[in-house]
C-alpha positions in Angstrom: 12.9 -2.3 -20.8 16.3 -3.8 -20.2 18.0 -2.6 -17.0 20.3 -3.6 -14.1 20.7 -2.4 -10.6 24.1 -2.7 -8.9 24.7 -2.4 -5.2 28.3 -1.6 -4.4 30.0 -2.8 -1.2 30.0 0.0 1.4 31.6 0.4 4.8 33.2 -1.7 7.5 32.0 -2.8 10.9 29.2 -0.5 11.9 29.9 2.1 9.2 27.3 1.0 6.6 25.9 2.9 3.7 24.4 2.6 0.2 25.9 3.1 -3.2 23.7 2.1 -6.2 24.1 2.4 -9.9 21.2 1.9 -12.3 21.7 1.3 -16.0 18.5 1.3 -18.2 17.9 1.1 -21.9 15.8 3.9 -23.5 16.3 2.6 -27.1 18.3 -0.3 -28.6 21.9 0.0 -27.4 21.1 3.4 -25.9 21.5 3.4 -22.1 21.1 5.9 -19.3 23.0 5.9 -16.0 21.6 6.8 -12.6 23.4 6.8 -9.3 21.5 6.6 -6.1 23.7 7.4 -3.1 27.4 7.1 -3.1 28.3 5.5 0.2 31.7 6.4 1.6 34.6 8.1 -0.3 36.0 4.7 -1.3 32.7 3.4 -2.7 32.3 6.7 -4.6 35.7 6.1 -6.2 34.7 2.6 -7.0 31.6 3.8 -8.8 33.7 6.2 -10.9 36.2 3.4 -11.8 33.3 1.0 -12.6 31.5 3.4 -15.0 34.7 4.3 -16.7 35.5 0.7 -17.2 32.1 0.1 -18.8 31.8 3.3 -20.9 35.3 4.7 -21.1 35.3 8.4 -21.9 31.7 8.3 -22.9 30.4 8.2 -19.4 27.5 10.6 -18.8 25.3 10.3 -15.8 21.7 11.5 -16.3 20.7 11.6 -12.6 22.4 11.5 -9.3 20.2 11.1 -6.2 21.3 11.9 -2.6 18.5 10.2 -0.7 19.2 11.9 2.7 22.1 13.7 4.3 23.7 10.9 6.3 27.4 10.8 5.3 27.5 7.1 4.8 25.2 7.7 1.8 26.3 11.1 0.6 30.2 11.2 0.9 30.9 9.1 -2.1 28.8 11.3 -4.4 31.5 13.9 -4.2 33.8 11.7 -6.3 31.1 11.1 -8.8 30.4 14.8 -9.2 34.1 15.7 -9.2 35.1 13.1 -11.8 32.1 12.5 -14.1 29.7 14.7 -16.0 26.2 14.7 -14.4 23.1 16.2 -15.9 21.0 16.5 -12.8 21.6 16.3 -9.0 18.6 15.5 -6.8 19.3 16.5 -3.2 17.2 18.1 -0.4 18.5 21.6 0.2 18.1 21.5 4.0 18.9 25.2 4.8 17.0 26.4 1.7 13.9 25.7 3.7 14.9 27.9 6.6 12.4 30.7 5.8 9.5 28.2 5.7 10.4 26.2 8.9 11.7 29.0 11.2 8.5 28.8 13.3 8.9 25.1 14.0 11.7 25.5 16.5 11.6 25.8 20.2 13.5 29.1 20.3 11.2 31.8 18.7 14.1 34.1 18.2 15.5 32.3 15.2 15.5 34.3 12.0 15.6 32.7 8.5 19.2 33.9 7.9 20.5 32.7 11.2 18.8 29.3 10.9 20.1 28.9 7.4 23.7 29.6 8.5 23.5 27.2 11.4 22.0 24.3 9.4 24.4 24.8 6.5 27.4 24.6 8.9 26.3 21.2 10.0 26.1 19.6 6.5 29.4 20.4 4.8 29.1 17.3 2.5 25.7 18.5 1.1 27.2 22.0 0.6 30.1 20.5 -1.3 27.8 18.4 -3.5 26.0 21.6 -4.4 29.2 23.5 -5.1 30.5 20.6 -7.3 27.2 20.6 -9.2 27.4 24.4 -9.8 31.0 24.1 -11.0 30.1 21.7 -13.8 26.7 23.3 -14.6 24.7 20.4 -13.2 21.0 21.1 -12.7 20.0 20.8 -9.0 16.5 19.7 -8.0 14.9 18.6 -4.8 13.2 15.1 -4.9 9.6 15.3 -3.7 6.5 13.1 -4.2 5.5 12.8 -7.9 8.9 13.9 -9.4 10.0 11.7 -12.2 13.7 10.7 -12.2 14.3 8.6 -15.3 12.1 5.6 -15.0 11.6 6.2 -11.2 8.9 8.2 -9.4 9.5 9.7 -6.0 7.0 8.2 -3.5 8.2 10.0 -0.4 8.6 12.5 1.2 6.3 15.4 0.3 7.7 18.9 0.6 5.5 19.5 3.7 6.5 16.3 5.4 10.1 17.0 4.8 9.9 20.4 6.3 8.2 19.0 9.4 11.0 16.4 9.7 13.8 18.9 9.4 13.5 20.3 13.0 13.7 16.7 14.2 17.1 16.1 12.6 20.0 15.4 15.0 22.0 18.4 13.7 19.2 21.1 13.7 18.2 23.2 16.7 15.6 22.0 19.2 12.1 21.6 17.7 8.8 23.0 18.9 7.5 19.6 20.0 4.0 20.5 20.8 3.5 22.3 17.5 4.8 19.3 15.6 2.6 16.9 17.6 -0.4 19.1 16.8 0.4 18.9 13.1 0.8 15.1 13.3 4.4 14.7 12.3 6.4 14.0 15.4 8.5 10.8 15.7 8.2 10.8 19.5 11.9 10.1 20.1 14.7 12.2 21.6 17.1 13.5 19.0 20.2 11.9 20.6 18.6 8.5 20.7 19.7 7.5 17.2 23.2 8.9 17.1 24.7 5.5 17.8 21.9 3.0 17.5 23.3 1.2 14.5 26.8 1.2 16.0 25.5 -0.2 19.3 23.4 -2.8 17.6 26.4 -3.9 15.5 28.8 -4.1 18.3 26.6 -5.8 21.0 26.5 -9.6 21.0 23.0 -10.7 20.2 21.0 -13.3 22.2 19.2 -15.7 19.8 15.7 -17.1 20.2 13.8 -19.6 18.1 11.4 -18.4 15.4 9.1 -20.4 13.2 7.3 -19.6 10.0 4.1 -18.9 11.8 5.6 -17.3 14.9 6.9 -13.9 13.7 8.8 -12.0 16.3 9.2 -8.8 14.5 7.3 -6.1 16.4 5.1 -3.2 15.4 6.1 0.4 16.3 9.7 0.6 15.1 11.0 4.1 15.3 14.0 5.4 13.4 15.7 8.8 13.1 14.0 11.7 11.3 16.8 11.8 8.7 16.0 8.2 7.8 12.3 9.0 7.5 13.2 11.8 5.1 14.8 9.3 2.7 13.8 9.6 -0.9 11.8 6.5 -1.7 11.9 5.6 -5.4 9.6 3.4 -7.5 11.1 2.3 -10.8 8.8 0.9 -13.5 10.6 -0.9 -16.3 7.8 -2.3 -18.5 6.4 -5.2 -16.3 9.3 -5.1 -13.9 9.2 -2.9 -10.7 12.1 -1.8 -8.5 11.7 -0.1 -5.1 14.7 1.7 -3.6 14.1 2.6 0.0 17.4 4.0 1.4 17.0 4.2 5.2 13.2 4.8 5.2 11.4 3.7 8.3 7.8 2.6 9.0 6.5 6.1 8.5 8.2 6.8 5.2 7.2 3.4 3.8 3.6 4.0 4.8 3.7 7.4 3.2 5.2 5.8 0.1 2.3 3.2 -0.1 -0.3 6.0 0.4 1.3 8.2 -2.3 1.6 5.3 -4.8 -2.1 4.5 -4.3 -3.0 8.1 -4.8 -1.0 8.3 -8.0 -2.4 4.9 -9.2 1.1 3.4 -9.4 1.4 -0.4 -9.1 3.6 -1.7 -6.3 4.2 -5.3 -5.4 5.2 -7.8 -6.7 8.7 -6.3 -7.0 11.4 -7.6 -9.2 13.7 -6.0 -6.6 13.2 -4.2 -3.4 15.9 -2.7 -1.2 15.6 -3.7 2.4 15.6 -0.4 4.3 18.5 0.7 6.5 20.7 -2.4 6.0 18.1 -4.7 7.5 17.4 -2.9 10.8 14.3 -4.1 12.7 13.5 -0.4 13.6 12.6 0.4 10.0 9.9 -2.2 9.2 7.0 -3.9 10.9 4.7 -6.8 10.1 1.8 -4.5 9.1 4.1 -2.3 7.0 5.5 -5.3 5.1 2.0 -6.8 4.6 1.1 -3.7 2.8 4.4 -3.2 1.0 5.2 -6.6 -0.3 2.1 -8.7 0.6 0.8 -11.1 3.2 2.5 -14.3 4.5 2.6 -17.2 2.0 2.7 -20.9 2.9 6.0 -22.6 3.8 7.8 -23.9 0.8 6.0 -21.6 -1.7 8.2 -20.4 -4.5 9.4 -16.8 -4.0 7.8 -14.3 -6.4 9.9 -11.2 -5.4 13.5 -10.4 -4.6 15.1 -8.2 -2.0 18.7 -7.1 -1.2 20.2 -5.5 2.0 23.3 -3.5 1.8 25.6 -4.4 4.7 29.3 -4.0 5.5 31.5 -7.1 4.9 32.4 -7.6 8.6 29.0 -6.9 10.1 27.6 -10.2 11.3 24.4 -8.8 12.8 22.9 -7.1 9.8 20.6 -7.7 8.1 18.7 -8.7 11.2 17.5 -12.3 10.8 14.0 -11.5 12.0 13.8 -8.9 9.2 15.0 -11.3 6.5 12.6 -13.9 7.8 9.8 -11.4 7.6 10.5 -10.8 4.0 10.9 -14.5 3.3 7.6 -15.5 4.8 6.0 -13.0 2.5 7.3 -14.6 -0.6 10.6 -12.6 -1.1 13.9 -14.2 -1.9 16.5 -12.3 0.2 20.1 -11.4 -0.7 22.8 -9.3 1.0 25.9 -7.5 -0.2 28.2 -8.3 2.7 31.3 -6.8 1.1 30.6 -7.8 -2.5 29.0 -6.1 -5.4 25.5 -7.3 -6.0 23.7 -7.0 -9.3 20.1 -7.6 -10.2 19.1 -7.3 -13.9 16.6 -7.9 -16.6 17.7 -9.1 -20.1 21.2 -7.9 -19.5 24.4 -9.9 -20.4 26.5 -11.2 -17.5 29.6 -9.3 -16.6 33.1 -10.9 -16.8 33.7 -13.0 -13.7 30.2 -12.4 -12.4 28.8 -15.2 -10.2 25.1 -15.7 -9.4 24.4 -14.5 -5.9 23.3 -17.0 -3.2 20.0 -16.2 -1.5 19.7 -16.2 2.3 17.7 -19.0 3.8 15.0 -18.8 6.5 16.6 -18.6 9.9 15.3 -20.9 12.7 16.9 -18.6 15.3 16.7 -14.8 15.3 18.1 -12.0 17.5 16.1 -11.3 20.6 15.1 -7.7 21.4 17.3 -6.0 24.0 
């Protein structure tokens, strides 16, 4: 199956995000369009302009996926839904789960209606996406494990996992910690901890230390925000080619994705393309997770058999983290980054006018030390 995956440049400084367009052929000269996240308002407008340039007035998007409610991923989708016809919108409803999760909060006085109102007020962008979808008659669905979205299958989260993550979101009321611990889905981190982690990491000067091929410094136990762990993880199968889109998934979500792929007997690595989660943050991957996701370490000098890309702002010099790109490289993955440019991976698709082949990142002999 012929296809391409385009990562649009998103954000400046510490304001990162994802905006991805997938074109795939279902019959000779018959293509479908899928948009996964829209980044900021400007990147959403760039997606609209790009698709109109390719297809003119014939633009029709089969599926739009909002992977999680962070605004650096969802804002741009408003322009897509406002300007272009969309058949289906895949987005988690957040407040629509109020009746099922009301018992998972610290305050036992919450009612489903009250909880729904409070959560809805905190996510105006998601509410606007739903309103725009309703206005144009777009079908709205929630992406959970096993759902098919074009050539992609959702690998994470399950509905139950999502509902246990919701009380741990930064903008929802305080969770019943002991109950969530008893049920085995607790991230063991204060809600406020991640409000500015990415910003802090991007603005603080890093201290570099040596790292060799056999001396991996990436640690186990990375913890990221509950919103990130709720990210929709998508496995695309295009004949013999496989694409994994991870959004901001962390170690938990990636492990769940591997477990669910195995349960559904879906092939994983090697990947023609894998998205490096959360712009290359070291909180989202670990050596053991990468061993399972993309494979074990290969010998130095071995030819890469997989490709990965990290979406990072043009003026962010600290992402993707070098120890993360090294971790992918030593497992046989050729690593790329957007860094303010549009990046395109494709199979049997013609080049675009003015398109240049992207330069892969090399292995770094020095990486950022942990704080």
